[in-house]
NUDODREN-20644 format. One record per residue (C-alpha): residue number from 0; residue in one letter; chain; x, y, z negated. Coordinates in Angstrom, 2 decimals. Example, Ala and Ser with C-alpha at 12.3 -4.5 7.8 and 13.67 -1.06 7.14 Angstrom:
- pos, code, unit, east, north, up
- 0, A, A, 12.30, -4.50, -7.80
- 1, S, A, 13.67, -1.06, -7.14
This chain:
- pos, code, unit, east, north, up
- 0, M, A, 20.64, 32.37, 5.48
- 1, S, A, 18.34, 32.78, 8.49
- 2, F, A, 14.69, 33.78, 8.30
- 3, T, A, 13.05, 30.32, 8.54
- 4, P, A, 14.77, 28.65, 5.54
- 5, L, A, 14.30, 31.83, 3.50
- 6, F, A, 10.59, 31.89, 4.40
- 7, F, A, 10.29, 28.20, 3.46
- 8, L, A, 11.90, 28.72, 0.05
- 9, I, A, 9.69, 31.73, -0.70
- 10, I, A, 6.50, 29.86, 0.21
- 11, F, A, 7.55, 26.66, -1.56
- 12, F, A, 8.49, 28.26, -4.87
- 13, A, A, 5.63, 30.78, -4.76
- 14, C, A, 3.05, 28.00, -4.29
- 15, N, A, 4.52, 25.93, -7.10
- 16, L, A, 4.78, 28.90, -9.46
- 17, L, A, 1.19, 29.94, -8.75
- 18, A, A, 0.06, 26.34, -9.21
- 19, L, A, 1.57, 26.23, -12.69
- 20, M, A, 0.42, 29.71, -13.71
- 21, R, A, -2.99, 30.07, -12.03
- 22, S, A, -4.54, 27.07, -10.28
- 23, P, A, -3.56, 23.66, -8.84
- 24, V, A, -5.19, 24.77, -5.56
- 25, Y, A, -1.91, 26.53, -4.80
- 26, G, A, -0.20, 23.18, -5.23
- 27, V, A, -2.46, 21.69, -2.55
- 28, I, A, -1.65, 24.60, -0.24
- 29, G, A, 2.06, 24.11, -0.93
- 30, C, A, 1.83, 20.42, -0.05
- 31, V, A, 0.19, 21.30, 3.27
- 32, F, A, 2.99, 23.73, 4.12
- 33, L, A, 5.59, 21.17, 3.13
- 34, Y, A, 4.00, 18.46, 5.29
- 35, F, A, 4.40, 20.53, 8.43
- 36, M, A, 7.65, 22.34, 7.69
- 37, N, A, 9.33, 19.08, 6.60
- 38, P, A, 12.74, 20.60, 5.86
- 39, G, A, 14.63, 17.31, 5.89
- 40, S, A, 14.22, 16.96, 9.66
- 41, T, A, 15.07, 20.54, 10.64
- 42, W, A, 18.20, 22.29, 11.88
- 43, W, A, 18.05, 24.69, 8.95
- 44, Y, A, 17.97, 22.08, 6.17
- 45, S, A, 21.69, 22.65, 5.45
- 46, Q, A, 20.81, 26.24, 4.50
- 47, V, A, 18.48, 25.26, 1.63
- 48, P, A, 19.21, 23.38, -1.61
- 49, D, A, 19.16, 19.60, -1.22
- 50, L, A, 16.10, 18.86, -3.37
- 51, R, A, 13.31, 16.29, -3.29
- 52, Y, A, 10.78, 18.88, -2.24
- 53, A, A, 7.84, 16.51, -1.70
- 54, L, A, 8.27, 14.92, -5.13
- 55, I, A, 8.55, 18.34, -6.80
- 56, A, A, 5.41, 19.62, -5.05
- 57, V, A, 3.29, 16.62, -6.02
- 58, L, A, 4.53, 16.61, -9.62
- 59, V, A, 3.76, 20.33, -9.97
- 60, L, A, 0.28, 19.74, -8.53
- 61, L, A, -0.30, 16.86, -10.95
- 62, V, A, 0.96, 18.79, -13.98
- 63, S, A, -1.14, 21.82, -13.07
- 64, Y, A, -4.21, 19.61, -12.80
- 65, L, A, -3.58, 17.74, -16.06
- 66, V, A, -3.05, 20.97, -18.01
- 67, R, A, -6.46, 22.20, -16.80
- 68, I, A, -8.21, 18.84, -16.61
- 69, E, A, -11.22, 20.05, -18.63
- 70, Q, A, -12.02, 22.57, -15.88
- 71, Y, A, -12.33, 19.84, -13.25
- 72, K, A, -14.42, 17.20, -15.01
- 73, Q, A, -17.45, 18.18, -12.96
- 74, S, A, -15.72, 16.94, -9.77
- 75, R, A, -16.24, 13.19, -10.09
- 76, L, A, -14.69, 10.94, -7.46
- 77, L, A, -17.58, 8.48, -7.48
- 78, E, A, -20.13, 11.16, -6.61
- 79, V, A, -18.92, 11.28, -2.99
- 80, P, A, -19.95, 8.18, -0.98
- 81, H, A, -16.91, 7.99, 1.26
- 82, L, A, -14.53, 8.33, -1.69
- 83, R, A, -16.27, 5.34, -3.31
- 84, V, A, -15.67, 3.39, -0.12
- 85, L, A, -12.05, 4.55, -0.09
- 86, L, A, -11.60, 3.12, -3.60
- 87, L, A, -13.00, -0.21, -2.36
- 88, L, A, -10.66, -0.04, 0.61
- 89, M, A, -7.75, 0.48, -1.78
- 90, V, A, -8.75, -2.74, -3.56
- 91, A, A, -8.85, -4.61, -0.22
- 92, V, A, -5.47, -3.22, 0.80
- 93, L, A, -3.90, -4.16, -2.53
- 94, A, A, -5.41, -7.65, -2.33
- 95, S, A, -3.77, -8.16, 1.07
- 96, T, A, -0.36, -8.26, -0.62
- 97, L, A, -1.27, -11.74, -1.92
- 98, W, A, -1.15, -13.19, 1.61
- 99, A, A, 1.04, -10.67, 3.45
- 100, V, A, 3.27, -12.24, 6.11
- 101, D, A, 5.96, -9.60, 5.50
- 102, P, A, 5.71, -8.89, 1.74
- 103, V, A, 8.59, -6.40, 1.54
- 104, N, A, 7.46, -4.16, 4.38
- 105, S, A, 3.83, -4.59, 3.36
- 106, L, A, 4.51, -3.32, -0.15
- 107, K, A, 6.50, -0.37, 1.24
- 108, L, A, 3.65, 0.69, 3.53
- 109, I, A, 1.01, 0.25, 0.84
- 110, V, A, 2.95, 2.31, -1.72
- 111, Q, A, 3.26, 5.08, 0.88
- 112, W, A, -0.47, 4.87, 1.61
- 113, M, A, -1.41, 4.87, -2.07
- 114, K, A, 0.47, 8.13, -2.51
- 115, V, A, -1.67, 9.61, 0.26
- 116, C, A, -4.84, 8.38, -1.46
- 117, I, A, -3.78, 9.85, -4.81
- 118, F, A, -3.19, 13.18, -3.11
- 119, V, A, -6.65, 12.94, -1.50
- 120, F, A, -8.24, 12.46, -4.91
- 121, L, A, -6.26, 15.31, -6.46
- 122, A, A, -7.17, 17.69, -3.64
- 123, Y, A, -10.84, 16.79, -4.03
- 124, K, A, -10.74, 17.37, -7.78
- 125, V, A, -9.03, 20.76, -7.75
- 126, V, A, -10.67, 22.55, -4.78
- 127, R, A, -13.93, 23.72, -6.30
- 128, N, A, -15.56, 26.29, -4.01
- 129, S, A, -15.88, 27.52, -0.44
- 130, E, A, -13.23, 30.22, -0.78
- 131, E, A, -10.60, 27.76, -2.00
- 132, L, A, -11.52, 25.37, 0.80
- 133, D, A, -11.07, 28.21, 3.29
- 134, W, A, -7.55, 28.81, 2.02
- 135, V, A, -6.66, 25.13, 2.34
- 136, L, A, -8.03, 25.09, 5.90
- 137, V, A, -6.05, 28.23, 6.74
- 138, A, A, -2.93, 26.63, 5.29
- 139, Y, A, -3.43, 23.59, 7.52
- 140, C, A, -3.88, 25.84, 10.55
- 141, F, A, -0.74, 27.77, 9.63
- 142, G, A, 1.18, 24.50, 9.45
- 143, C, A, 0.00, 23.79, 13.00
- 144, F, A, 1.12, 27.28, 14.02
- 145, Y, A, 4.60, 26.57, 12.68
- 146, A, A, 4.79, 23.22, 14.48
- 147, G, A, 3.50, 24.81, 17.68
- 148, F, A, 6.03, 27.63, 17.39
- 149, C, A, 8.84, 25.08, 17.04
- 150, A, A, 7.61, 23.34, 20.18
- 151, W, A, 7.48, 26.63, 22.08
- 152, E, A, 10.98, 27.54, 20.84
- 153, F, A, 12.31, 24.17, 22.02
- 154, G, A, 10.55, 24.81, 25.29
- 155, G, A, 10.64, 21.53, 27.16
- 156, R, A, 10.44, 17.75, 27.28
- 157, I, A, 12.98, 14.98, 27.20
- 158, S, A, 11.91, 12.13, 29.49
- 159, N, A, 8.32, 13.33, 30.00
- 160, R, A, 7.56, 13.92, 26.31
- 161, M, A, 8.55, 16.35, 23.61
- 162, E, A, 9.58, 14.68, 20.34
- 163, V, A, 11.20, 17.64, 18.61
- 164, I, A, 8.48, 18.08, 15.94
- 165, K, A, 8.83, 15.74, 12.95
- 166, L, A, 6.14, 15.66, 10.28
- 167, A, A, 6.83, 14.54, 6.72
- 168, D, A, 5.68, 10.95, 7.33
- 169, G, A, 7.86, 10.54, 10.43
- 170, T, A, 5.14, 10.20, 13.07
- 171, D, A, 6.11, 10.22, 16.74
- 172, G, A, 4.82, 12.55, 19.44
- 173, N, A, 1.39, 10.91, 19.62
- 174, G, A, 0.90, 11.33, 15.90
- 175, V, A, 2.05, 14.95, 15.95
- 176, A, A, -0.39, 15.64, 18.80
- 177, I, A, -3.29, 14.31, 16.70
- 178, A, A, -2.22, 16.32, 13.65
- 179, L, A, -2.21, 19.49, 15.76
- 180, L, A, -5.46, 18.55, 17.48
- 181, L, A, -7.33, 18.38, 14.17
- 182, S, A, -6.90, 22.13, 13.78
- 183, V, A, -8.41, 23.10, 17.17
- 184, P, A, -12.13, 23.03, 16.17
- 185, I, A, -11.28, 24.80, 12.90
- 186, L, A, -9.39, 27.47, 14.81
- 187, F, A, -12.30, 27.97, 17.20
- 188, F, A, -14.62, 28.37, 14.23
- 189, Y, A, -12.48, 31.08, 12.65
- 190, L, A, -11.93, 32.72, 16.04
- 191, F, A, -15.70, 33.07, 16.53
- 192, W, A, -16.91, 33.59, 12.97
- 193, G, A, -13.89, 34.59, 10.91
- 194, K, A, -14.86, 37.38, 8.52
- 195, R, A, -11.51, 39.16, 8.75
- 196, L, A, -9.78, 40.52, 11.83
- 197, W, A, -6.38, 39.10, 10.87
- 198, L, A, -7.93, 35.64, 10.67
- 199, R, A, -9.40, 35.89, 14.16
- 200, I, A, -6.18, 37.18, 15.68
- 201, S, A, -4.04, 34.54, 13.98
- 202, S, A, -6.49, 31.82, 15.05
- 203, L, A, -6.14, 32.91, 18.67
- 204, A, A, -2.34, 32.95, 18.43
- 205, T, A, -2.28, 29.52, 16.78
- 206, L, A, -4.56, 28.08, 19.46
- 207, A, A, -2.11, 29.23, 22.13
- 208, F, A, 0.85, 27.53, 20.43
- 209, V, A, -1.12, 24.36, 19.66
- 210, V, A, -2.36, 23.95, 23.25
- 211, N, A, 1.15, 24.52, 24.57
- 212, S, A, 2.41, 21.80, 22.21
- 213, L, A, -0.28, 19.35, 23.31
- 214, V, A, 0.77, 19.87, 26.93
- 215, L, A, 4.45, 19.33, 26.10
- 216, I, A, 3.78, 16.22, 24.01
- 217, N, A, 1.79, 14.70, 26.90
- 218, S, A, -0.48, 12.50, 24.79
- 219, R, A, -3.40, 11.01, 26.70
- 220, G, A, -5.28, 10.10, 23.52
- 221, A, A, -4.98, 13.66, 22.23
- 222, F, A, -6.28, 14.96, 25.57
- 223, L, A, -9.38, 12.77, 25.25
- 224, G, A, -9.78, 13.90, 21.64
- 225, L, A, -9.53, 17.52, 22.71
- 226, I, A, -12.32, 17.15, 25.27
- 227, G, A, -14.55, 15.07, 22.97
- 228, S, A, -14.17, 17.23, 19.86
- 229, L, A, -14.61, 20.59, 21.58
- 230, G, A, -17.52, 19.24, 23.62
- 231, L, A, -19.26, 18.11, 20.43
- 232, F, A, -18.55, 21.42, 18.68
- 233, A, A, -19.92, 23.43, 21.60
- 234, L, A, -23.08, 21.33, 21.86
- 235, R, A, -23.71, 21.51, 18.12
- 236, V, A, -23.44, 25.30, 18.11
- 237, I, A, -25.52, 25.80, 21.27
- 238, F, A, -28.40, 23.52, 20.27
- 239, E, A, -28.50, 24.61, 16.63
- 240, K, A, -29.88, 28.08, 17.29
- 241, K, A, -30.81, 27.84, 20.98
- 242, D, A, -29.54, 31.41, 21.30
- 243, L, A, -28.81, 32.23, 24.96
- 244, G, A, -26.29, 34.93, 24.09
- 245, L, A, -24.36, 32.63, 21.78
- 246, A, A, -24.51, 29.80, 24.33
- 247, V, A, -23.00, 32.05, 27.01
- 248, K, A, -20.18, 33.09, 24.64
- 249, V, A, -19.40, 29.47, 23.76
- 250, V, A, -19.39, 28.36, 27.40
- 251, L, A, -17.21, 31.29, 28.48
- 252, A, A, -14.79, 30.58, 25.61
- 253, G, A, -14.64, 26.93, 26.65
- 254, L, A, -13.97, 27.86, 30.27
- 255, L, A, -11.26, 30.29, 29.22
- 256, F, A, -9.69, 27.66, 26.97
- 257, F, A, -9.55, 25.00, 29.66
- 258, G, A, -8.39, 27.64, 32.13
- 259, C, A, -5.40, 28.21, 29.84
- 260, L, A, -4.90, 24.45, 29.70
- 261, L, A, -4.84, 24.33, 33.50
- 262, Y, A, -2.33, 27.17, 33.54
- 263, L, A, -0.03, 25.55, 30.96
- 264, G, A, -0.33, 22.02, 32.35
- 265, D, A, 2.44, 21.09, 34.77
- 266, E, A, 2.72, 18.22, 37.23
- 267, A, A, 4.08, 15.81, 34.60
- 268, F, A, 1.14, 16.54, 32.29
- 269, W, A, -1.58, 16.07, 34.92
- 270, T, A, 0.10, 12.96, 36.33
- 271, R, A, 0.03, 11.37, 32.89
- 272, M, A, -3.55, 12.46, 32.24
- 273, G, A, -4.49, 10.99, 35.62
- 274, S, A, -3.37, 7.56, 34.42
- 275, L, A, -6.35, 7.54, 32.02
- 276, R, A, -8.33, 5.93, 34.83
- 277, S, A, -6.37, 2.71, 34.31
- 278, P, A, -5.03, 1.92, 30.83
- 279, N, A, -2.79, -0.83, 32.25
- 280, L, A, -1.28, 1.29, 35.03
- 281, V, A, 2.46, 0.99, 35.61
- 282, Q, A, 4.07, 4.33, 34.71
- 283, E, A, 7.16, 5.91, 33.26
- 284, S, A, 8.09, 5.39, 29.61
- 285, I, A, 9.72, 8.07, 27.51
- 286, W, A, 13.06, 6.45, 28.39
- 287, D, A, 12.49, 6.84, 32.13
- 288, E, A, 12.22, 3.09, 32.64
- 289, P, A, 9.27, 1.59, 34.51
- 290, V, A, 6.99, -0.25, 32.09
- 291, T, A, 3.46, -1.57, 32.10
- 292, D, A, 1.08, -0.06, 29.56
- 293, L, A, -0.51, -3.25, 28.25
- 294, R, A, -2.26, -1.61, 25.33
- 295, T, A, -5.55, -3.44, 25.79
- 296, E, A, -3.67, -6.74, 25.96
- 297, F, A, -2.12, -5.94, 22.58
- 298, W, A, -5.61, -5.38, 21.20
- 299, W, A, -7.03, -8.72, 22.33
- 300, K, A, -4.07, -10.57, 20.81
- 301, S, A, -5.36, -9.38, 17.43
- 302, F, A, -8.07, -12.03, 17.58
- 303, D, A, -5.48, -14.76, 18.14
- 304, I, A, -3.66, -13.57, 15.04
- 305, L, A, -6.92, -13.41, 13.05
- 306, A, A, -7.77, -16.96, 14.07
- 307, D, A, -4.67, -18.06, 12.14
- 308, H, A, -4.95, -15.41, 9.39
- 309, P, A, -8.70, -14.81, 8.81
- 310, L, A, -8.14, -12.55, 5.77
- 311, G, A, -5.58, -10.45, 7.59
- 312, T, A, -1.81, -10.41, 7.67
- 313, G, A, -1.09, -7.67, 5.18
- 314, A, A, 0.28, -4.21, 5.98
- 315, G, A, 2.57, -4.29, 9.01
- 316, G, A, 1.55, -7.86, 9.77
- 317, Y, A, 0.85, -7.38, 13.49
- 318, E, A, 4.37, -6.12, 14.15
- 319, A, A, 5.89, -8.88, 12.03
- 320, L, A, 4.03, -11.58, 13.98
- 321, S, A, 4.03, -9.94, 17.42
- 322, A, A, 7.01, -11.99, 18.64
- 323, Q, A, 5.03, -15.18, 17.98
- 324, Y, A, 1.93, -14.09, 19.92
- 325, L, A, 3.21, -11.77, 22.68
- 326, P, A, 5.51, -12.59, 25.62
- 327, A, A, 9.11, -11.48, 25.11
- 328, E, A, 8.90, -8.97, 27.95
- 329, W, A, 6.12, -7.10, 26.11
- 330, L, A, 8.27, -6.52, 23.02
- 331, S, A, 10.47, -3.58, 22.14
- 332, G, A, 13.26, -4.35, 19.71
- 333, G, A, 11.76, -7.78, 19.11
- 334, K, A, 8.35, -6.50, 17.99
- 335, R, A, 5.32, -4.51, 19.13
- 336, A, A, 2.71, -2.35, 17.42
- 337, V, A, -0.95, -2.94, 18.23
- 338, H, A, -1.44, 0.70, 19.36
- 339, S, A, -4.90, 1.16, 17.86
- 340, T, A, -5.90, 2.10, 14.33
- 341, W, A, -9.02, -0.07, 14.56
- 342, F, A, -7.04, -3.17, 15.48
- 343, E, A, -4.29, -2.22, 13.04
- 344, V, A, -6.80, -2.29, 10.18
- 345, L, A, -8.42, -5.45, 11.54
- 346, T, A, -5.21, -7.48, 11.78
- 347, N, A, -3.71, -6.10, 8.58
- 348, F, A, -6.74, -6.33, 6.28
- 349, G, A, -9.20, -8.59, 8.08
- 350, Y, A, -12.84, -8.00, 8.96
- 351, Q, A, -13.57, -6.88, 5.41
- 352, G, A, -10.95, -4.14, 5.69
- 353, L, A, -12.28, -2.93, 9.04
- 354, L, A, -15.85, -2.85, 7.71
- 355, L, A, -14.78, -0.68, 4.78
- 356, Y, A, -12.71, 1.63, 6.99
- 357, V, A, -15.57, 2.15, 9.46
- 358, G, A, -17.97, 2.76, 6.56
- 359, Y, A, -15.53, 5.28, 5.07
- 360, L, A, -15.59, 7.32, 8.29
- 361, L, A, -19.33, 6.98, 8.92
- 362, F, A, -20.13, 8.30, 5.46
- 363, G, A, -18.22, 11.45, 6.37
- 364, F, A, -20.71, 12.18, 9.17
- 365, R, A, -23.62, 11.43, 6.83
- 366, E, A, -22.31, 13.76, 4.13
- 367, L, A, -22.02, 16.63, 6.60
- 368, R, A, -25.59, 15.98, 7.75
- 369, M, A, -26.81, 16.13, 4.14
- 370, A, A, -24.91, 19.36, 3.44
- 371, R, A, -26.56, 20.96, 6.48
- 372, I, A, -29.99, 20.41, 4.92
- 373, S, A, -29.02, 22.72, 2.10
- 374, L, A, -27.27, 25.22, 4.36
- 375, R, A, -30.25, 25.52, 6.72
- 376, A, A, -32.57, 26.03, 3.75
- 377, K, A, -30.39, 28.91, 2.56
- 378, G, A, -29.91, 30.31, 6.07
- 379, D, A, -26.11, 30.12, 5.68
- 380, D, A, -25.09, 30.07, 9.36
- 381, F, A, -21.42, 30.69, 8.61
- 382, R, A, -21.00, 27.48, 6.59
- 383, L, A, -23.32, 25.62, 8.97
- 384, Y, A, -21.00, 26.35, 11.88
- 385, Q, A, -18.06, 25.44, 9.67
- 386, S, A, -19.64, 22.01, 9.14
- 387, F, A, -19.76, 21.57, 12.92
- 388, A, A, -16.05, 22.39, 13.12
- 389, M, A, -15.26, 19.82, 10.42
- 390, E, A, -17.31, 17.19, 12.22
- 391, A, A, -15.48, 17.96, 15.47
- 392, S, A, -12.15, 17.73, 13.63
- 393, L, A, -13.07, 14.25, 12.43
- 394, V, A, -13.96, 13.27, 16.01
- 395, A, A, -10.60, 14.74, 17.09
- 396, Y, A, -9.01, 12.15, 14.81
- 397, I, A, -11.22, 9.18, 15.68
- 398, I, A, -10.86, 9.34, 19.48
- 399, P, A, -7.04, 9.38, 19.79
- 400, S, A, -6.58, 7.04, 16.82
- 401, T, A, -8.17, 4.40, 19.04
- 402, F, A, -4.94, 4.39, 21.05
- 403, V, A, -2.28, 4.69, 18.32
- 404, S, A, -1.75, 3.06, 14.94
- 405, V, A, -2.07, 5.80, 12.30
- 406, F, A, -3.90, 4.18, 9.38
- 407, F, A, -1.01, 4.85, 6.98
- 408, V, A, -0.38, 8.42, 8.16
- 409, E, A, -1.38, 11.35, 5.95
- 410, F, A, -2.95, 13.63, 8.56
- 411, G, A, -5.65, 11.05, 9.25
- 412, Y, A, -7.12, 11.70, 5.80
- 413, W, A, -7.23, 15.49, 5.96
- 414, P, A, -10.56, 15.77, 7.84
- 415, M, A, -12.19, 13.53, 5.25
- 416, V, A, -10.71, 15.58, 2.39
- 417, F, A, -12.24, 18.71, 3.90
- 418, I, A, -15.59, 16.94, 4.29
- 419, A, A, -15.57, 15.64, 0.71
- 420, I, A, -14.99, 19.13, -0.70
- 421, F, A, -17.57, 20.64, 1.65
- 422, F, A, -20.13, 18.01, 0.59
- 423, K, A, -19.40, 18.64, -3.07
- 424, V, A, -19.80, 22.41, -2.78
- 425, H, A, -22.79, 22.60, -0.45
- 426, W, A, -24.81, 19.53, -1.41
- 427, L, A, -23.89, 18.02, -4.76
- 428, R, A, -23.50, 21.31, -6.67
- 429, Q, A, -26.55, 22.71, -4.90
- 430, Q, A, -28.63, 19.69, -5.91
- 431, E, A, -27.46, 20.03, -9.50
- 432, S, A, -28.38, 23.72, -9.45
- 433, N, A, -31.84, 22.93, -8.09
- 434, A, A, -32.38, 20.18, -10.67
- 435, A, A, -31.34, 22.50, -13.49
- 436, S, A, -33.87, 25.10, -12.43
- 437, V, A, -36.83, 22.66, -12.42
- 438, P, A, -37.25, 22.28, -16.21
- 439, F, A, -37.16, 26.06, -16.61
- 440, V, A, -39.90, 26.49, -14.03
- 441, A, A, -41.98, 23.74, -15.69
- 442, V, A, -41.63, 25.34, -19.15
- 443, E, A, -42.58, 28.72, -17.74
- 444, R, A, -45.67, 27.24, -16.05
- 445, N, A, -46.74, 25.44, -19.28
- 446, A, A, -46.36, 28.64, -21.25
- 447, H, A, -48.52, 30.42, -18.73
- 448, N, A, -51.24, 27.73, -19.05
- 449, L, A, -51.19, 27.86, -22.85
- 450, A, A, -51.67, 31.61, -22.69
- 451, G, A, -54.87, 31.01, -20.80
- 452, G, A, -53.48, 32.08, -17.45
């Protein structure tokens, strides 16, 4: 047995054993590792036992939580605004099965998505403090390191894009690029403010592999997300303290980062990024055939579909109906995806679904803003900068998801999981602590008055 499958088995069984014996947090960490390592799609899968690893990991996490359920009653799902909206969105998604145009595929997609939502709720319940959140974030970054290392080991593209990395939910290169991109602001945070040397060094190494992967994957949406998220993170840090020394460090780090990007980017990468100036420019497909990128045309056809299906078409409805609304030459295999998460939600679940989805994301920004009130009051700069990294990670999802359909994909919900836990720890628990101290202060003051003070 080679090193990689042995390493996978050690991590997998160690996380599950620790989850059962110590804390379900280890189960969450194990699920993150499993999502990125995805043994079923690897060359080394024949060297490990043929087990349903994902099912085992989730069941262990669930059992570990249920055994200790009394310890986690304080973490209530309805106390986080965006989780309340997510529950409403689940109702809207389930209701769409009543009028789905492709009931079989719709049910399949919704069951897959519901599993993601259940995992989101479990992760929120069991991660209780900042230290545990740090370990989950580090686990996510390590998963990106592994994926980036695989890309580096493969070392090249096939037909202008690298598709060698396969995540557990089977996303293509664009999806993999977004999943990797989400880690970049987090990695920059730990590189600048990590409290341990090993964390800073590993963050730097992971950044190198992730950037190399983004270049090889050649995703224009991920490139826009990279610029937007890092730009936001830099501005947040610079204007928070207005510290000239810190501003110079951030700017120099940004210049060095994009200098590395210039060094790694080859002609194929910059040619593809240059096509951002015209979304409908004729260019090469991944099969080396000339095609026209008619993405915006796919978007506008959503309104034609909604005119006939005002409540939405159900999960996967756009693809099922695309042959009826798009010219045959625009189709691939007799169908076409809408290539935008916003329009995917709109056509699948109607205006009500899109409203809930947008509200779900907007509440994430609001929750971070509320948590910062508490962090500034305590003077906790470390967690304050961490909140900026989480906000940038959410932006790193939102920007590229405009150009690909990833509503049902698991990685899209990770930034919001991190935000929910962060909000719970640094706002909700802090408010409860403050409220608990008020009666004591009042009693002490009354006692002082009665004593004639």
